[in-house]
C-alpha positions in Angstrom: 41.2 10.8 54.1 44.7 10.1 53.6 46.7 11.6 51.2 46.8 8.4 47.9 49.6 10.3 46.7 52.6 7.6 48.3 50.4 4.9 47.4 50.1 5.3 43.8 53.7 6.7 43.7 54.9 3.6 45.3 52.7 1.2 43.1 54.2 2.9 40.0 57.8 3.0 41.0 57.7 -0.1 41.6 57.6 -1.4 38.1 60.6 -1.5 35.8 62.5 1.5 34.7 59.9 3.6 35.8 60.7 7.8 36.4 58.7 10.2 38.3 59.1 14.0 36.8 56.4 16.9 37.4 54.4 17.5 34.4 51.6 19.9 33.6 52.3 20.8 37.5 51.5 17.3 38.6 53.3 14.0 39.3 53.6 11.9 36.7 55.1 8.5 35.8 57.0 7.4 32.4 58.5 4.3 31.2 59.7 6.0 28.3 56.5 7.5 27.8 53.9 8.7 29.9 51.6 5.7 31.8 50.2 7.5 34.8 49.6 10.9 35.6 48.1 12.6 39.0 45.9 14.9 38.7 45.1 16.7 42.4 42.4 19.1 41.1 44.0 19.5 37.7 40.6 19.6 35.9 38.1 19.9 38.8 37.7 19.9 42.7 38.7 16.1 42.8 41.8 13.6 43.3 41.9 11.3 40.6 44.7 9.8 38.4 44.5 8.9 34.5 46.3 6.3 33.0 46.7 4.0 29.9 44.3 1.4 29.4 43.9 -1.8 27.6 41.3 -0.9 24.7 37.4 -1.0 25.8 38.4 -0.8 29.4 37.8 2.8 29.6 34.4 2.1 28.4 33.5 -0.9 30.1 34.6 0.5 33.7 33.3 4.1 33.5 29.8 2.5 32.3 30.1 -0.2 34.9 30.8 2.4 38.3 30.8 6.2 37.0 31.6 7.0 40.6 35.3 5.3 40.5 35.7 5.6 36.6 35.7 8.8 34.5 36.9 9.4 31.0 39.7 12.2 31.4 40.1 15.4 29.4 43.0 15.2 26.6 43.8 12.0 27.1 40.2 10.3 27.1 39.9 9.9 23.4 42.7 7.5 23.3 41.2 5.2 25.6 42.9 6.2 28.7 41.3 5.7 32.1 40.1 8.2 34.9 40.2 6.8 38.2 38.9 9.0 41.5 40.8 8.6 44.9 38.1 10.7 46.9 36.0 7.6 46.7 36.8 4.2 49.1 39.6 2.8 47.3 40.5 -1.0 46.3 44.2 -0.3 46.5 44.8 -3.7 44.7 42.0 -3.1 42.1 44.1 0.1 41.7 47.4 -1.8 41.7 45.9 -4.0 38.7 45.1 -0.9 36.9 48.6 0.7 36.8 49.9 -2.5 36.1 47.7 -2.3 33.1 48.5 0.8 32.1 52.3 0.3 32.3 51.5 -3.1 30.1 50.0 -0.8 27.4 53.2 1.6 27.1 56.1 0.1 28.3 58.6 -2.0 25.9 58.0 -5.3 25.3 61.1 -6.7 27.5 60.0 -4.1 30.4 56.6 -5.8 29.9 58.3 -9.3 30.3 59.9 -9.0 33.1 56.5 -8.4 34.9 55.9 -12.0 33.6 59.0 -13.9 35.2 
């Protein structure tokens, strides 16, 4: 399997004013606050990322596709979504999830730049 980190990093850093920092030993992307966190065997033996998600998205996606999505520890109670990266991936869908996470966290003036 190809390392998914470079592709995830490219999706995150293509968004306005995003910074990558290491947080809890993992690459993490910020737009003032965290919107995506990489999880390389962080709490289990799998590779994933955790991201902010619109209200109801976590429940809907985990319920429909538990092989691809999960409720991550710590931030799952706030509606964040976990996405397994060690399964066949639809990168167009992942790009949408990253953009949704950005929209959920970024200031409105930055979100407006996505819609230009």
